[in-house]
C-alpha positions as a Markdown table, in Angstrom:
| # | Residue | x | y | z |
|---|---|---|---|---|
| 1 | Met | 29.8 | 57.7 | -63.2 |
| 2 | Asp | 32.6 | 60.6 | -63.1 |
| 3 | Arg | 33.2 | 63.0 | -65.2 |
| 4 | Val | 37.0 | 61.4 | -65.3 |
| 5 | Thr | 35.9 | 58.1 | -66.4 |
| 6 | Asp | 33.5 | 59.5 | -68.6 |
| 7 | Leu | 36.3 | 61.8 | -70.3 |
| 8 | Thr | 38.6 | 58.8 | -70.6 |
| 9 | Met | 35.8 | 56.7 | -72.3 |
| 10 | Leu | 35.0 | 59.5 | -74.7 |
| 11 | Thr | 38.6 | 60.6 | -75.7 |
| 12 | Arg | 38.6 | 57.0 | -76.8 |
| 13 | Lys | 36.1 | 57.0 | -79.1 |
| 14 | Thr | 36.6 | 60.3 | -80.5 |
| 15 | Pro | 38.5 | 60.7 | -83.8 |
| 16 | Cys | 41.7 | 63.3 | -83.6 |
| 17 | Pro | 41.0 | 66.3 | -85.7 |
| 18 | Gly | 44.4 | 66.0 | -86.7 |
| 19 | Cys | 44.8 | 62.8 | -88.2 |
| 20 | Gly | 41.4 | 61.6 | -87.9 |
| 21 | Glu | 42.7 | 58.0 | -85.8 |
| 22 | Arg | 40.9 | 57.1 | -82.4 |
| 23 | Arg | 44.0 | 57.5 | -80.5 |
| 24 | Leu | 43.1 | 60.3 | -78.1 |
| 25 | Glu | 43.9 | 59.6 | -74.2 |
| 26 | Phe | 42.7 | 62.1 | -71.7 |
| 27 | Leu | 45.0 | 63.6 | -69.5 |
| 28 | Leu | 44.6 | 65.2 | -66.5 |
| 29 | Arg | 47.5 | 67.5 | -65.0 |
| 30 | Cys | 47.2 | 68.9 | -61.5 |
| 31 | Asp | 51.2 | 69.8 | -61.4 |
| 32 | Leu | 50.7 | 73.7 | -62.3 |
| 33 | Glu | 51.7 | 76.2 | -60.4 |
| 34 | Tyr | 48.0 | 77.9 | -60.1 |
| 35 | Gly | 46.5 | 75.1 | -58.6 |
| 36 | Ala | 43.6 | 74.4 | -60.9 |
| 37 | Cys | 43.7 | 71.3 | -63.0 |
| 38 | Leu | 43.9 | 71.1 | -66.8 |
| 39 | Tyr | 41.7 | 68.5 | -68.8 |
| 40 | Thr | 43.3 | 67.8 | -71.8 |
| 41 | Ala | 43.4 | 65.3 | -74.7 |
| 42 | His | 46.5 | 64.0 | -76.4 |
| 43 | Cys | 46.6 | 61.6 | -79.8 |
| 44 | Arg | 49.1 | 59.3 | -79.6 |
| 45 | Gly | 49.2 | 59.1 | -83.4 |
| 46 | Cys | 50.1 | 62.6 | -84.7 |
| 47 | Asn | 51.2 | 64.1 | -81.2 |
| 48 | Val | 48.6 | 67.1 | -81.1 |
| 49 | Ser | 47.4 | 68.5 | -77.7 |
| 50 | Leu | 43.8 | 69.9 | -76.9 |
| 51 | Glu | 42.3 | 71.3 | -74.0 |
| 52 | Leu | 39.2 | 70.2 | -72.7 |
| 53 | Val | 36.4 | 72.6 | -72.4 |
| 54 | Ala | 32.7 | 72.6 | -71.4 |
| 55 | Gly | 30.0 | 73.9 | -73.7 |
| 56 | Gly | 26.4 | 74.0 | -74.4 |
| 57 | Asp | 23.9 | 77.1 | -73.9 |
| 58 | Ala | 23.2 | 76.7 | -70.1 |
| 59 | Ala | 26.9 | 75.4 | -69.0 |
| 60 | Pro | 29.4 | 77.5 | -67.6 |
| 61 | Ala | 32.5 | 76.1 | -68.1 |
| 62 | Arg | 34.1 | 74.3 | -65.5 |
| 63 | Glu | 31.2 | 73.2 | -63.4 |
| 64 | Gln | 30.6 | 70.5 | -66.0 |
| 65 | Leu | 33.7 | 69.1 | -65.8 |
| 66 | Gln | 33.6 | 68.4 | -61.9 |
| 67 | Asp | 32.6 | 64.6 | -60.8 |
| 68 | Ala | 29.1 | 65.4 | -59.3 |
| 69 | Val | 26.4 | 66.2 | -62.0 |
| 70 | Glu | 23.4 | 68.6 | -61.0 |
| 71 | Pro | 19.9 | 67.4 | -62.0 |
| 72 | Cys | 18.7 | 69.3 | -65.1 |
| 73 | Pro | 17.8 | 72.6 | -64.3 |
| 74 | Thr | 15.2 | 72.6 | -66.8 |
| 75 | Cys | 13.1 | 69.2 | -65.7 |
| 76 | Gly | 15.0 | 67.8 | -62.6 |
| 77 | Gly | 15.8 | 64.9 | -64.4 |
| 78 | Thr | 19.0 | 63.0 | -63.4 |
| 79 | Gln | 19.9 | 61.0 | -66.8 |
| 80 | Arg | 22.3 | 63.0 | -69.1 |
| 81 | Thr | 24.4 | 61.9 | -71.9 |
| 82 | Ser | 27.6 | 63.4 | -72.7 |
| 83 | Ala | 29.6 | 64.1 | -76.0 |
| 84 | Leu | 33.0 | 65.3 | -76.9 |
| 85 | His | 33.7 | 67.4 | -80.0 |
| 86 | Cys | 37.5 | 68.1 | -81.1 |
| 87 | Glu | 38.2 | 71.1 | -83.6 |
| 88 | Leu | 41.9 | 71.4 | -85.1 |
| 89 | Thr | 41.5 | 75.4 | -85.3 |
| 90 | Thr | 40.8 | 76.1 | -81.8 |
| 91 | His | 42.6 | 73.0 | -80.2 |
| 92 | Ala | 39.9 | 72.2 | -78.0 |
| 93 | Cys | 37.5 | 69.4 | -77.4 |
| 94 | Val | 34.0 | 70.6 | -76.4 |
| 95 | Tyr | 32.4 | 68.4 | -73.6 |
| 96 | Thr | 28.4 | 68.7 | -73.5 |
| 97 | Leu | 26.1 | 66.9 | -71.3 |
| 98 | Ala | 22.3 | 66.7 | -72.7 |
| 99 | Cys | 19.2 | 65.8 | -70.4 |
| 100 | Thr | 17.5 | 62.8 | -71.8 |
| 101 | Thr | 14.3 | 63.2 | -70.4 |
| 102 | Cys | 14.3 | 67.1 | -72.0 |
| 103 | Ala | 17.0 | 67.1 | -74.4 |
| 104 | Ala | 17.9 | 70.5 | -72.5 |
| 105 | Gly | 22.2 | 70.9 | -72.1 |
């Protein structure tokens, strides 16, 4: 599964940190002047917008949000689970990947 599909499904399941409802939608904005795409989540209920960033100890931010997922650097496993955790104080949703074989990030 590619990252866009994964992020689309995760945002639907993640409660909004502003209103608590599961009304987040994934938006990918690529019409920005500096060329990079901006990964965002927007709540249809309370109108809050959040930036999607990658997290985890071993993960440099943007590389995790690309379509291809590299094998786990610790054990070489290819199965990963993903999660999305949103914070209103930072206006960000942190996207994390964990290896199902060794639990490394």
